N, CA, C, O and CB atoms as a CASP TS submission, in Angstrom:
PFRMAT TS
TARGET T0000
AUTHOR 0000-0000-0000
METHOD Language model
MODEL 1
PARENT N/A
ATOM      1  N   MET     1       0.849  -1.168   0.000  1.00  0.00           N
ATOM      2  CA  MET     1       0.000   0.000   0.000  1.00  0.00           C
ATOM      3  C   MET     1       0.900   1.239   0.000  1.00  0.00           C
ATOM      4  O   MET     1       1.844   1.331   0.784  1.00  0.00           O
ATOM      5  CB  MET     1      -0.968  -0.006   1.225  1.00  0.00           C
ATOM      6  N   THR     2       0.595   2.184  -0.886  1.00  0.00           N
ATOM      7  CA  THR     2       1.404   3.394  -0.943  1.00  0.00           C
ATOM      8  C   THR     2       1.078   4.298   0.233  1.00  0.00           C
ATOM      9  O   THR     2       0.043   4.154   0.883  1.00  0.00           O
ATOM     10  CB  THR     2       1.180   4.135  -2.268  1.00  0.00           C
ATOM     11  N   LYS     3       1.977   5.225   0.489  1.00  0.00           N
ATOM     12  CA  LYS     3       1.791   6.145   1.610  1.00  0.00           C
ATOM     13  C   LYS     3       0.513   6.971   1.438  1.00  0.00           C
ATOM     14  O   LYS     3      -0.209   7.207   2.406  1.00  0.00           O
ATOM     15  CB  LYS     3       3.007   7.073   1.745  1.00  0.00           C
ATOM     16  N   ALA     4       0.236   7.410   0.211  1.00  0.00           N
ATOM     17  CA  ALA     4      -0.955   8.222  -0.043  1.00  0.00           C
ATOM     18  C   ALA     4      -2.234   7.427   0.244  1.00  0.00           C
ATOM     19  O   ALA     4      -3.162   7.952   0.859  1.00  0.00           O
ATOM     20  CB  ALA     4      -0.957   8.724  -1.499  1.00  0.00           C
ATOM     21  N   LYS     5      -2.286   6.173  -0.195  1.00  0.00           N
ATOM     22  CA  LYS     5      -3.471   5.352   0.062  1.00  0.00           C
ATOM     23  C   LYS     5      -3.624   5.086   1.554  1.00  0.00           C
ATOM     24  O   LYS     5      -4.738   5.096   2.078  1.00  0.00           O
ATOM     25  CB  LYS     5      -3.389   4.022  -0.709  1.00  0.00           C
ATOM     26  N   TYR     6      -2.512   4.849   2.238  1.00  0.00           N
ATOM     27  CA  TYR     6      -2.546   4.605   3.682  1.00  0.00           C
ATOM     28  C   TYR     6      -3.053   5.836   4.419  1.00  0.00           C
ATOM     29  O   TYR     6      -3.855   5.720   5.347  1.00  0.00           O
ATOM     30  CB  TYR     6      -1.150   4.215   4.199  1.00  0.00           C
ATOM     31  N   SER     7      -2.592   7.010   4.014  1.00  0.00           N
ATOM     32  CA  SER     7      -3.035   8.252   4.651  1.00  0.00           C
ATOM     33  C   SER     7      -4.526   8.475   4.423  1.00  0.00           C
ATOM     34  O   SER     7      -5.235   8.896   5.337  1.00  0.00           O
ATOM     35  CB  SER     7      -2.233   9.450   4.113  1.00  0.00           C
ATOM     36  N   ALA     8      -5.005   8.197   3.224  1.00  0.00           N
ATOM     37  CA  ALA     8      -6.428   8.358   2.935  1.00  0.00           C
ATOM     38  C   ALA     8      -7.248   7.379   3.765  1.00  0.00           C
ATOM     39  O   ALA     8      -8.326   7.726   4.247  1.00  0.00           O
ATOM     40  CB  ALA     8      -6.707   8.154   1.434  1.00  0.00           C
ATOM     41  N   LEU     9      -6.753   6.176   3.931  1.00  0.00           N
ATOM     42  CA  LEU     9      -7.443   5.177   4.730  1.00  0.00           C
ATOM     43  C   LEU     9      -7.532   5.626   6.182  1.00  0.00           C
ATOM     44  O   LEU     9      -8.590   5.507   6.800  1.00  0.00           O
ATOM     45  CB  LEU     9      -6.734   3.825   4.630  1.00  0.00           C
ATOM     46  N   LEU    10      -6.447   6.134   6.730  1.00  0.00           N
ATOM     47  CA  LEU    10      -6.463   6.624   8.108  1.00  0.00           C
ATOM     48  C   LEU    10      -7.411   7.804   8.267  1.00  0.00           C
ATOM     49  O   LEU    10      -8.117   7.899   9.271  1.00  0.00           O
ATOM     50  CB  LEU    10      -5.057   7.024   8.546  1.00  0.00           C
ATOM     51  N   ALA    11      -7.433   8.690   7.301  1.00  0.00           N
ATOM     52  CA  ALA    11      -8.302   9.863   7.371  1.00  0.00           C
ATOM     53  C   ALA    11      -9.762   9.458   7.395  1.00  0.00           C
ATOM     54  O   ALA    11     -10.566  10.097   8.075  1.00  0.00           O
ATOM     55  CB  ALA    11      -8.039  10.794   6.194  1.00  0.00           C
ATOM     56  N   SER    12     -10.124   8.409   6.668  1.00  0.00           N
ATOM     57  CA  SER    12     -11.521   8.001   6.623  1.00  0.00           C
ATOM     58  C   SER    12     -11.992   7.441   7.964  1.00  0.00           C
ATOM     59  O   SER    12     -13.188   7.482   8.252  1.00  0.00           O
ATOM     60  CB  SER    12     -11.725   6.969   5.529  1.00  0.00           C
ATOM     61  N   PHE    13     -11.084   6.918   8.789  1.00  0.00           N
ATOM     62  CA  PHE    13     -11.467   6.390  10.085  1.00  0.00           C
ATOM     63  C   PHE    13     -11.828   7.496  11.069  1.00  0.00           C
ATOM     64  O   PHE    13     -12.496   7.231  12.068  1.00  0.00           O
ATOM     65  CB  PHE    13     -10.351   5.544  10.647  1.00  0.00           C
ATOM     66  N   ASP    14     -11.405   8.723  10.811  1.00  0.00           N
ATOM     67  CA  ASP    14     -11.692   9.831  11.708  1.00  0.00           C
ATOM     68  C   ASP    14     -13.007  10.524  11.345  1.00  0.00           C
ATOM     69  O   ASP    14     -13.410  11.473  12.018  1.00  0.00           O
ATOM     70  CB  ASP    14     -10.547  10.835  11.680  1.00  0.00           C
ATOM     71  N   MET    15     -13.672  10.063  10.300  1.00  0.00           N
ATOM     72  CA  MET    15     -14.918  10.667   9.869  1.00  0.00           C
ATOM     73  C   MET    15     -16.083  10.005  10.602  1.00  0.00           C
ATOM     74  O   MET    15     -16.053   8.813  10.908  1.00  0.00           O
ATOM     75  CB  MET    15     -15.088  10.543   8.337  1.00  0.00           C
ATOM     76  N   ALA    16     -17.104  10.808  10.872  1.00  0.00           N
ATOM     77  CA  ALA    16     -18.249  10.294  11.624  1.00  0.00           C
ATOM     78  C   ALA    16     -19.529  10.952  11.143  1.00  0.00           C
ATOM     79  O   ALA    16     -19.515  11.956  10.431  1.00  0.00           O
ATOM     80  CB  ALA    16     -18.064  10.528  13.134  1.00  0.00           C
ATOM     81  N   LYS    17     -20.634  10.351  11.557  1.00  0.00           N
ATOM     82  CA  LYS    17     -21.955  10.884  11.222  1.00  0.00           C
ATOM     83  C   LYS    17     -22.890  10.540  12.382  1.00  0.00           C
ATOM     84  O   LYS    17     -22.918   9.399  12.845  1.00  0.00           O
ATOM     85  CB  LYS    17     -22.494  10.296   9.849  1.00  0.00           C
ATOM     86  N   LEU    18     -23.644  11.519  12.844  1.00  0.00           N
ATOM     87  CA  LEU    18     -24.663  11.280  13.860  1.00  0.00           C
ATOM     88  C   LEU    18     -26.001  11.791  13.329  1.00  0.00           C
ATOM     89  O   LEU    18     -26.082  12.868  12.738  1.00  0.00           O
ATOM     90  CB  LEU    18     -24.290  11.974  15.214  1.00  0.00           C
ATOM     91  N   VAL    19     -27.036  11.001  13.551  1.00  0.00           N
ATOM     92  CA  VAL    19     -28.383  11.298  13.081  1.00  0.00           C
ATOM     93  C   VAL    19     -29.287  11.382  14.303  1.00  0.00           C
ATOM     94  O   VAL    19     -29.394  10.420  15.064  1.00  0.00           O
ATOM     95  CB  VAL    19     -28.895  10.215  12.064  1.00  0.00           C
ATOM     96  N   CYS    20     -29.924  12.503  14.493  1.00  0.00           N
ATOM     97  CA  CYS    20     -30.735  12.727  15.682  1.00  0.00           C
ATOM     98  C   CYS    20     -31.863  11.691  15.794  1.00  0.00           C
ATOM     99  O   CYS    20     -32.190  11.252  16.896  1.00  0.00           O
ATOM    100  CB  CYS    20     -31.318  14.144  15.660  1.00  0.00           C
ATOM    101  N   ALA    21     -32.445  11.309  14.683  1.00  0.00           N
ATOM    102  CA  ALA    21     -33.526  10.324  14.700  1.00  0.00           C
ATOM    103  C   ALA    21     -33.064   8.984  15.266  1.00  0.00           C
ATOM    104  O   ALA    21     -33.887   8.220  15.771  1.00  0.00           O
ATOM    105  CB  ALA    21     -34.078  10.128  13.295  1.00  0.00           C
ATOM    106  N   ASP    22     -31.765   8.682  15.194  1.00  0.00           N
ATOM    107  CA  ASP    22     -31.238   7.443  15.759  1.00  0.00           C
ATOM    108  C   ASP    22     -31.355   7.414  17.288  1.00  0.00           C
ATOM    109  O   ASP    22     -31.271   6.351  17.903  1.00  0.00           O
ATOM    110  CB  ASP    22     -29.779   7.264  15.346  1.00  0.00           C
ATOM    111  N   TYR    23     -31.546   8.569  17.882  1.00  0.00           N
ATOM    112  CA  TYR    23     -31.725   8.664  19.331  1.00  0.00           C
ATOM    113  C   TYR    23     -33.201   8.632  19.714  1.00  0.00           C
ATOM    114  O   TYR    23     -33.541   8.750  20.891  1.00  0.00           O
ATOM    115  CB  TYR    23     -31.076   9.941  19.862  1.00  0.00           C
ATOM    116  N   GLY    24     -34.075   8.474  18.728  1.00  0.00           N
ATOM    117  CA  GLY    24     -35.502   8.371  19.004  1.00  0.00           C
ATOM    118  C   GLY    24     -36.261   9.686  18.885  1.00  0.00           C
ATOM    119  O   GLY    24     -37.451   9.739  19.194  1.00  0.00           O
ATOM    120  N   TYR    25     -35.596  10.741  18.444  1.00  0.00           N
ATOM    121  CA  TYR    25     -36.263  12.027  18.284  1.00  0.00           C
ATOM    122  C   TYR    25     -36.914  12.115  16.908  1.00  0.00           C
ATOM    123  O   TYR    25     -36.408  11.544  15.941  1.00  0.00           O
ATOM    124  CB  TYR    25     -35.267  13.184  18.483  1.00  0.00           C
ATOM    125  N   ASP    26     -38.019  12.821  16.818  1.00  0.00           N
ATOM    126  CA  ASP    26     -38.649  13.123  15.540  1.00  0.00           C
ATOM    127  C   ASP    26     -37.962  14.384  15.012  1.00  0.00           C
ATOM    128  O   ASP    26     -38.523  15.479  15.053  1.00  0.00           O
ATOM    129  CB  ASP    26     -40.225  13.319  15.683  1.00  0.00           C
ATOM    130  N   CYS    27     -36.752  14.207  14.523  1.00  0.00           N
ATOM    131  CA  CYS    27     -35.878  15.331  14.165  1.00  0.00           C
ATOM    132  C   CYS    27     -34.995  14.885  13.015  1.00  0.00           C
ATOM    133  O   CYS    27     -34.478  13.768  13.023  1.00  0.00           O
ATOM    134  CB  CYS    27     -35.012  15.808  15.389  1.00  0.00           C
ATOM    135  N   ASP    28     -34.821  15.745  12.032  1.00  0.00           N
ATOM    136  CA  ASP    28     -34.014  15.364  10.870  1.00  0.00           C
ATOM    137  C   ASP    28     -32.605  15.949  10.894  1.00  0.00           C
ATOM    138  O   ASP    28     -31.955  16.042   9.852  1.00  0.00           O
ATOM    139  CB  ASP    28     -34.708  15.797   9.610  1.00  0.00           C
ATOM    140  N   PHE    29     -32.129  16.343  12.072  1.00  0.00           N
ATOM    141  CA  PHE    29     -30.767  16.872  12.203  1.00  0.00           C
ATOM    142  C   PHE    29     -29.743  15.762  11.962  1.00  0.00           C
ATOM    143  O   PHE    29     -29.819  14.681  12.547  1.00  0.00           O
ATOM    144  CB  PHE    29     -30.557  17.504  13.605  1.00  0.00           C
ATOM    145  N   VAL    30     -28.778  16.064  11.077  1.00  0.00           N
ATOM    146  CA  VAL    30     -27.683  15.143  10.766  1.00  0.00           C
ATOM    147  C   VAL    30     -26.405  15.964  10.733  1.00  0.00           C
ATOM    148  O   VAL    30     -26.383  17.068  10.188  1.00  0.00           O
ATOM    149  CB  VAL    30     -27.919  14.386   9.399  1.00  0.00           C
ATOM    150  N   VAL    31     -25.350  15.430  11.310  1.00  0.00           N
ATOM    151  CA  VAL    31     -24.056  16.095  11.254  1.00  0.00           C
ATOM    152  C   VAL    31     -23.001  15.073  10.827  1.00  0.00           C
ATOM    153  O   VAL    31     -22.975  13.947  11.324  1.00  0.00           O
ATOM    154  CB  VAL    31     -23.692  16.739  12.633  1.00  0.00           C
ATOM    155  N   GLU    32     -22.133  15.483   9.898  1.00  0.00           N
ATOM    156  CA  GLU    32     -21.064  14.626   9.400  1.00  0.00           C
ATOM    157  C   GLU    32     -19.758  15.402   9.412  1.00  0.00           C
ATOM    158  O   GLU    32     -19.751  16.627   9.283  1.00  0.00           O
ATOM    159  CB  GLU    32     -21.381  14.106   7.975  1.00  0.00           C
ATOM    160  N   GLY    33     -18.656  14.681   9.568  1.00  0.00           N
ATOM    161  CA  GLY    33     -17.345  15.307   9.531  1.00  0.00           C
ATOM    162  C   GLY    33     -16.371  14.569  10.417  1.00  0.00           C
ATOM    163  O   GLY    33     -16.517  13.371  10.659  1.00  0.00           O
ATOM    164  N   GLU    34     -15.370  15.293  10.902  1.00  0.00           N
ATOM    165  CA  GLU    34     -14.394  14.691  11.807  1.00  0.00           C
ATOM    166  C   GLU    34     -15.077  14.377  13.131  1.00  0.00           C
ATOM    167  O   GLU    34     -15.907  15.150  13.609  1.00  0.00           O
ATOM    168  CB  GLU    34     -13.171  15.632  12.023  1.00  0.00           C
ATOM    169  N   SER    35     -14.724  13.244  13.717  1.00  0.00           N
ATOM    170  CA  SER    35     -15.453  12.731  14.878  1.00  0.00           C
ATOM    171  C   SER    35     -15.530  13.724  16.038  1.00  0.00           C
ATOM    172  O   SER    35     -16.586  13.844  16.659  1.00  0.00           O
ATOM    173  CB  SER    35     -14.806  11.460  15.355  1.00  0.00           C
ATOM    174  N   ASP    36     -14.459  14.431  16.345  1.00  0.00           N
ATOM    175  CA  ASP    36     -14.502  15.402  17.445  1.00  0.00           C
ATOM    176  C   ASP    36     -15.496  16.516  17.170  1.00  0.00           C
ATOM    177  O   ASP    36     -16.253  16.914  18.056  1.00  0.00           O
ATOM    178  CB  ASP    36     -13.121  15.996  17.684  1.00  0.00           C
ATOM    179  N   GLN    37     -15.494  17.024  15.935  1.00  0.00           N
ATOM    180  CA  GLN    37     -16.408  18.103  15.575  1.00  0.00           C
ATOM    181  C   GLN    37     -17.854  17.616  15.549  1.00  0.00           C
ATOM    182  O   GLN    37     -18.762  18.336  15.965  1.00  0.00           O
ATOM    183  CB  GLN    37     -16.026  18.690  14.217  1.00  0.00           C
ATOM    184  N   VAL    38     -18.068  16.402  15.062  1.00  0.00           N
ATOM    185  CA  VAL    38     -19.411  15.836  15.014  1.00  0.00           C
ATOM    186  C   VAL    38     -19.972  15.689  16.424  1.00  0.00           C
ATOM    187  O   VAL    38     -21.115  16.068  16.681  1.00  0.00           O
ATOM    188  CB  VAL    38     -19.401  14.474  14.294  1.00  0.00           C
ATOM    189  N   ALA    39     -19.182  15.146  17.329  1.00  0.00           N
ATOM    190  CA  ALA    39     -19.636  14.972  18.715  1.00  0.00           C
ATOM    191  C   ALA    39     -20.000  16.317  19.335  1.00  0.00           C
ATOM    192  O   ALA    39     -21.024  16.424  20.010  1.00  0.00           O
ATOM    193  CB  ALA    39     -18.548  14.276  19.559  1.00  0.00           C
ATOM    194  N   GLU    40     -19.193  17.325  19.122  1.00  0.00           N
ATOM    195  CA  GLU    40     -19.459  18.639  19.716  1.00  0.00           C
ATOM    196  C   GLU    40     -20.705  19.291  19.115  1.00  0.00           C
ATOM    197  O   GLU    40     -21.535  19.827  19.849  1.00  0.00           O
ATOM    198  CB  GLU    40     -18.251  19.558  19.526  1.00  0.00           C
ATOM    199  N   LYS    41     -20.842  19.252  17.801  1.00  0.00           N
ATOM    200  CA  LYS    41     -22.015  19.857  17.157  1.00  0.00           C
ATOM    201  C   LYS    41     -23.296  19.128  17.550  1.00  0.00           C
ATOM    202  O   LYS    41     -24.329  19.760  17.767  1.00  0.00           O
ATOM    203  CB  LYS    41     -21.853  19.845  15.629  1.00  0.00           C
ATOM    204  N   PHE    42     -23.232  17.807  17.642  1.00  0.00           N
ATOM    205  CA  PHE    42     -24.408  17.032  18.028  1.00  0.00           C
ATOM    206  C   PHE    42     -24.762  17.299  19.485  1.00  0.00           C
ATOM    207  O   PHE    42     -25.940  17.402  19.827  1.00  0.00           O
ATOM    208  CB  PHE    42     -24.167  15.530  17.803  1.00  0.00           C
ATOM    209  N   ARG    43     -23.766  17.411  20.335  1.00  0.00           N
ATOM    210  CA  ARG    43     -24.000  17.708  21.748  1.00  0.00           C
ATOM    211  C   ARG    43     -24.708  19.053  21.898  1.00  0.00           C
ATOM    212  O   ARG    43     -25.662  19.173  22.666  1.00  0.00           O
ATOM    213  CB  ARG    43     -22.668  17.713  22.531  1.00  0.00           C
ATOM    214  N   ILE    44     -24.248  20.046  21.173  1.00  0.00           N
ATOM    215  CA  ILE    44     -24.857  21.378  21.217  1.00  0.00           C
ATOM    216  C   ILE    44     -26.302  21.303  20.710  1.00  0.00           C
ATOM    217  O   ILE    44     -27.200  21.885  21.319  1.00  0.00           O
ATOM    218  CB  ILE    44     -24.031  22.392  20.367  1.00  0.00           C
ATOM    219  N   HIS    45     -26.527  20.601  19.617  1.00  0.00           N
ATOM    220  CA  HIS    45     -27.876  20.470  19.061  1.00  0.00           C
ATOM    221  C   HIS    45     -28.836  19.822  20.061  1.00  0.00           C
ATOM    222  O   HIS    45     -29.925  20.343  20.305  1.00  0.00           O
ATOM    223  CB  HIS    45     -27.836  19.649  17.769  1.00  0.00           C
ATOM    224  N   THR    46     -28.436  18.694  20.634  1.00  0.00           N
ATOM    225  CA  THR    46     -29.354  17.998  21.555  1.00  0.00           C
ATOM    226  C   THR    46     -29.633  18.818  22.807  1.00  0.00           C
ATOM    227  O   THR    46     -30.732  18.764  23.360  1.00  0.00           O
ATOM    228  CB  THR    46     -28.778  16.640  21.953  1.00  0.00           C
ATOM    229  N   GLU    47     -28.647  19.568  23.247  1.00  0.00           N
ATOM    230  CA  GLU    47     -28.870  20.415  24.427  1.00  0.00           C
ATOM    231  C   GLU    47     -29.824  21.566  24.100  1.00  0.00           C
ATOM    232  O   GLU    47     -30.757  21.838  24.856  1.00  0.00           O
ATOM    233  CB  GLU    47     -27.528  20.972  24.951  1.00  0.00           C
ATOM    234  N   GLU    48     -29.587  22.235  22.977  1.00  0.00           N
ATOM    235  CA  GLU    48     -30.402  23.401  22.628  1.00  0.00           C
ATOM    236  C   GLU    48     -31.799  23.025  22.144  1.00  0.00           C
ATOM    237  O   GLU    48     -32.768  23.701  22.489  1.00  0.00           O
ATOM    238  CB  GLU    48     -29.703  24.213  21.563  1.00  0.00           C
ATOM    239  N   GLU    49     -31.920  21.974  21.363  1.00  0.00           N
ATOM    240  CA  GLU    49     -33.202  21.615  20.758  1.00  0.00           C
ATOM    241  C   GLU    49     -34.026  20.632  21.579  1.00  0.00           C
ATOM    242  O   GLU    49     -35.256  20.665  21.525  1.00  0.00           O
ATOM    243  CB  GLU    49     -32.966  21.040  19.409  1.00  0.00           C
ATOM    244  N   HIS    50     -33.365  19.752  22.344  1.00  0.00           N
ATOM    245  CA  HIS    50     -34.085  18.697  23.042  1.00  0.00           C
ATOM    246  C   HIS    50     -33.897  18.729  24.558  1.00  0.00           C
ATOM    247  O   HIS    50     -34.511  17.946  25.281  1.00  0.00           O
ATOM    248  CB  HIS    50     -33.651  17.367  22.516  1.00  0.00           C
ATOM    249  N   GLY    51     -33.048  19.637  25.032  1.00  0.00           N
ATOM    250  CA  GLY    51     -32.846  19.797  26.464  1.00  0.00           C
ATOM    251  C   GLY    51     -32.053  18.676  27.128  1.00  0.00           C
ATOM    252  O   GLY    51     -32.140  18.484  28.341  1.00  0.00           O
ATOM    253  N   ILE    52     -31.281  17.938  26.335  1.00  0.00           N
ATOM    254  CA  ILE    52     -30.484  16.843  26.881  1.00  0.00           C
ATOM    255  C   ILE    52     -29.010  17.121  26.588  1.00  0.00           C
ATOM    256  O   ILE    52     -28.633  17.400  25.449  1.00  0.00           O
ATOM    257  CB  ILE    52     -30.926  15.466  26.279  1.00  0.00           C
ATOM    258  N   ASP    53     -28.192  17.042  27.620  1.00  0.00           N
ATOM    259  CA  ASP    53     -26.762  17.300  27.483  1.00  0.00           C
ATOM    260  C   ASP    53     -26.001  15.978  27.519  1.00  0.00           C
ATOM    261  O   ASP    53     -25.721  15.441  28.590  1.00  0.00           O
ATOM    262  CB  ASP    53     -26.262  18.251  28.603  1.00  0.00           C
ATOM    263  N   TYR    54     -25.667  15.456  26.327  1.00  0.00           N
ATOM    264  CA  TYR    54     -24.852  14.252  26.242  1.00  0.00           C
ATOM    265  C   TYR    54     -23.388  14.640  26.385  1.00  0.00           C
ATOM    266  O   TYR    54     -22.963  15.673  25.866  1.00  0.00           O
ATOM    267  CB  TYR    54     -25.100  13.498  24.906  1.00  0.00           C
ATOM    268  N   SER    55     -22.625  13.826  27.077  1.00  0.00           N
ATOM    269  CA  SER    55     -21.191  14.095  27.173  1.00  0.00           C
ATOM    270  C   SER    55     -20.513  13.684  25.863  1.00  0.00           C
ATOM    271  O   SER    55     -21.031  12.862  25.107  1.00  0.00           O
ATOM    272  CB  SER    55     -20.561  13.338  28.385  1.00  0.00           C
ATOM    273  N   LYS    56     -19.357  14.270  25.618  1.00  0.00           N
ATOM    274  CA  LYS    56     -18.581  13.917  24.429  1.00  0.00           C
ATOM    275  C   LYS    56     -18.233  12.430  24.445  1.00  0.00           C
ATOM    276  O   LYS    56     -18.230  11.777  23.402  1.00  0.00           O
ATOM    277  CB  LYS    56     -17.296  14.769  24.345  1.00  0.00           C
ATOM    278  N   GLU    57     -17.941  11.903  25.627  1.00  0.00           N
ATOM    279  CA  GLU    57     -17.590  10.488  25.759  1.00  0.00           C
ATOM    280  C   GLU    57     -18.758   9.585  25.359  1.00  0.00           C
ATOM    281  O   GLU    57     -18.566   8.572  24.685  1.00  0.00           O
ATOM    282  CB  GLU    57     -17.157  10.180  27.198  1.00  0.00           C
ATOM    283  N   THR    58     -19.962   9.957  25.777  1.00  0.00           N
ATOM    284  CA  THR    58     -21.153   9.181  25.419  1.00  0.00           C
ATOM    285  C   THR    58     -21.363   9.173  23.918  1.00  0.00           C
ATOM    286  O   THR    58     -21.651   8.129  23.333  1.00  0.00           O
ATOM    287  CB  THR    58     -22.394   9.743  26.117  1.00  0.00           C
ATOM    288  N   LEU    59     -21.219  10.334  23.292  1.00  0.00           N
ATOM    289  CA  LEU    59     -21.407  10.416  21.846  1.00  0.00           C
ATOM    290  C   LEU    59     -20.315   9.662  21.094  1.00  0.00           C
ATOM    291  O   LEU    59     -20.591   9.026  20.078  1.00  0.00           O
ATOM    292  CB  LEU    59     -21.432  11.872  21.400  1.00  0.00           C
ATOM    293  N   THR    60     -19.093   9.728  21.580  1.00  0.00           N
ATOM    294  CA  THR    60     -17.996   8.985  20.956  1.00  0.00           C
ATOM    295  C   THR    60     -18.260   7.491  21.047  1.00  0.00           C
ATOM    296  O   THR    60     -18.045   6.762  20.078  1.00  0.00           O
ATOM    297  CB  THR    60     -16.648   9.333  21.623  1.00  0.00           C
ATOM    298  N   LYS    61     -18.722   7.031  22.197  1.00  0.00           N
ATOM    299  CA  LYS    61     -19.051   5.612  22.357  1.00  0.00           C
ATOM    300  C   LYS    61     -20.170   5.209  21.406  1.00  0.00           C
ATOM    301  O   LYS    61     -20.112   4.138  20.802  1.00  0.00           O
ATOM    302  CB  LYS    61     -19.456   5.312  23.810  1.00  0.00           C
ATOM    303  N   PHE    62     -21.181   6.047  21.268  1.00  0.00           N
ATOM    304  CA  PHE    62     -22.277   5.761  20.352  1.00  0.00           C
ATOM    305  C   PHE    62     -21.763   5.612  18.918  1.00  0.00           C
ATOM    306  O   PHE    62     -22.158   4.692  18.202  1.00  0.00           O
ATOM    307  CB  PHE    62     -23.337   6.867  20.426  1.00  0.00           C
ATOM    308  N   MET    63     -20.881   6.526  18.508  1.00  0.00           N
ATOM    309  CA  MET    63     -20.322   6.459  17.155  1.00  0.00           C
ATOM    310  C   MET    63     -19.529   5.165  16.963  1.00  0.00           C
ATOM    311  O   MET    63     -19.644   4.512  15.925  1.00  0.00           O
ATOM    312  CB  MET    63     -19.421   7.682  16.880  1.00  0.00           C
ATOM    313  N   LEU    64     -18.733   4.799  17.954  1.00  0.00           N
ATOM    314  CA  LEU    64     -17.924   3.582  17.853  1.00  0.00           C
ATOM    315  C   LEU    64     -18.806   2.329  17.859  1.00  0.00           C
ATOM    316  O   LEU    64     -18.575   1.404  17.081  1.00  0.00           O
ATOM    317  CB  LEU    64     -16.910   3.519  19.009  1.00  0.00           C
ATOM    318  N   ASP    65     -19.798   2.300  18.722  1.00  0.00           N
ATOM    319  CA  ASP    65     -20.683   1.143  18.814  1.00  0.00           C
ATOM    320  C   ASP    65     -21.508   0.929  17.544  1.00  0.00           C
ATOM    321  O   ASP    65     -21.862  -0.199  17.202  1.00  0.00           O
ATOM    322  CB  ASP    65     -21.607   1.300  20.001  1.00  0.00           C
ATOM    323  N   ASN    66     -21.806   2.022  16.858  1.00  0.00           N
ATOM    324  CA  ASN    66     -22.654   1.941  15.674  1.00  0.00           C
ATOM    325  C   ASN    66     -21.879   2.110  14.376  1.00  0.00           C
ATOM    326  O   ASN    66     -22.479   2.305  13.319  1.00  0.00           O
ATOM    327  CB  ASN    66     -23.733   2.981  15.751  1.00  0.00           C
ATOM    328  N   ASN    67     -20.562   2.037  14.442  1.00  0.00           N
ATOM    329  CA  ASN    67     -19.688   2.110  13.256  1.00  0.00           C
ATOM    330  C   ASN    67     -19.902   3.375  12.431  1.00  0.00           C
ATOM    331  O   ASN    67     -19.850   3.339  11.202  1.00  0.00           O
ATOM    332  CB  ASN    67     -19.914   0.900  12.374  1.00  0.00           C
ATOM    333  N   TYR    68     -20.143   4.490  13.114  1.00  0.00           N
ATOM    334  CA  TYR    68     -20.281   5.781  12.411  1.00  0.00           C
ATOM    335  C   TYR    68     -18.937   6.376  12.189  1.00  0.00           C
ATOM    336  O   TYR    68     -18.830   7.460  11.615  1.00  0.00           O
ATOM    337  CB  TYR    68     -21.163   6.760  13.190  1.00  0.00           C
TER
END
């Protein structure tokens, strides 16, 4: 595997997606991008829109458990 392909492969592992409806909300909010940014944006959304403050650790675990 060339260095460029290896780097692209590693970069894809840091990408994530969270869908608010996956948490049981009737909400079409979706966020995609780097895992740290996704967790933070989703945390802010759920706190502001649904009144629930998920920790970054909880959201990271959810992403890992669900292969996001």
